[in-house]
N, C-alpha and C positions, 0 to 999 in steps of 0.2 A: 463747791457744791454746784455752782452755775456751770462749770466745765462738765461735770458729770451729767447734768440734765441736758446740756447741749449734745453731748455724745449719744446719750440715750435717745433723744429726739431724732437725731440723724439716723441712728440704727433703726428705730421704729418706722420712720418715713421710708427708708429704703426697703424694709421688709414688706410694708404694705404696698409699696409701688411694685415690688416683685410679684406679690400675690395677685395684684390686679392686672398684671401684664398677661395678655392672652397668648403671647408667643407669635412669632411671625412665620412659622413654618407650617404649611398645610400638607405637604407631600413628603413625608419622611420615608426614606429607603425601607423597603419591605424587610430586608435582612435585619436592620436595626430595630424595627418594630417587633419582629419575632423575638429577637434576643431580649428586648426590654420586657415584653409580656411574659416570657418564660421565667424571667428572674423576679419580676415584681408584679404578680397578677392582681394584687389588691391596691395598686397605686391610685391615688386620687389627686385632683388638682394638677394634672399633668400639662406641662408646657414644654415646647421644643424650641431650640435655637439651632440654626444651621450655619456652619462655617465651611470654608473651602475644603478642609480635610477631615471634618468631624461633625458630630451632632452632640449637643448637650441637652439633657432632659432634666427638668426640675419637677419634683413631685413630693407628695406626702404619703407616708404609709405608717400606720400604727403610731401616730403622733411624732414621727421622725421626719424632719425636712431633709430631703436628699437631692443631690446634684450628681448626675453620672455622665461621664464622657464616653462616647463610642466613636470608633473610626467608621468610615463609610461602608465597611463590610460587616458591621455589627459586632466588632470585637471590643471588649471592655478595655478602656484605657485608664480609668481611675474614677474615684468618687469622693464626695464630701458629704458627711451626715452631721446634722445638728440635733442634739437631744439633751435630755436631763440625765442625771447620774444613774438612774435605775437601768439604763441601757448599757452602761459600761460593763465589760467583763468583770466577774467577781474578783479575780486576782488583781486587776488594776485598781478597782474600787477599794479593796482591802489595803493595798499599799498606800494609796492616796489618803484614805481616812486614818491610817496609822501614822504616817509622817506629818500630815497636816490636820491633826485632830481639832485644832483651834479655828479652822476655817470652814466656811459653808460653800459647798459646790454650787455655782451659779448655772453652769452649762458646759457642754462638751462639744468640740468639733473633732470629728474623726476624719482623717485623710488617708485614703487607701489607694494603692496601686496594685498591680498583680504581684508585686514582690514585697510590699511592706504595708503596715498599718501603724499610724501614729495617732495618739489621742492628745488633744490640747484641752486641758481641764482648767476652766476659768473658775477661780475661787475668790472669796472675799472674807474679810473680818471687819472689825469696827474701823480700821484705819487704812487698809490696803486692799488693792486688787492684785491677784497673782495668777499667772498662767503657767501651768506646768505641762511640759511635753513628756508623754510616756510612750515607749514603744511596746510592741507586743510581748516582749520578754519582761517588761516592768521597769526597765531603766528609766529614771526620771531626771529632768533638769528644768530649772526655772528659766523661762524664756521671756517673761514680762513681769514687771512689778511696778505698780503705780500707787502713790499715796492718794488717798481720798481727800478731796478738798471740801471745806465746809462753807 
């Protein structure tokens, strides 16, 4: 149980640190800003990071935390989205709930590129944490499984 609380504390600390971080980029390339605003017009809490070959933007939109990578020309490279089960595609949610009916969905991490989307669904029951990776076609595999400690 102590291990669980330690992990939870670290996660919460990092999440709050990220939210309070104002970003260190004040002059984002205009092509990147245009691409971002066209795709995410309702983004809130936007912060930018600049690297030698890309920009990374962190924001929230409709209760979904999102991180998007753009190259210097404003081309989409990939993204990560963090959300609850209600944002999963219905076909994926159905398969998860059918196969893991005894588990509660804790959260989802969606990792996208221009060629693929993978969903990492974190679930729990009374004694275990399980992460299942699903692709867009619904193929599933367990990628993590941990016993809960008391």
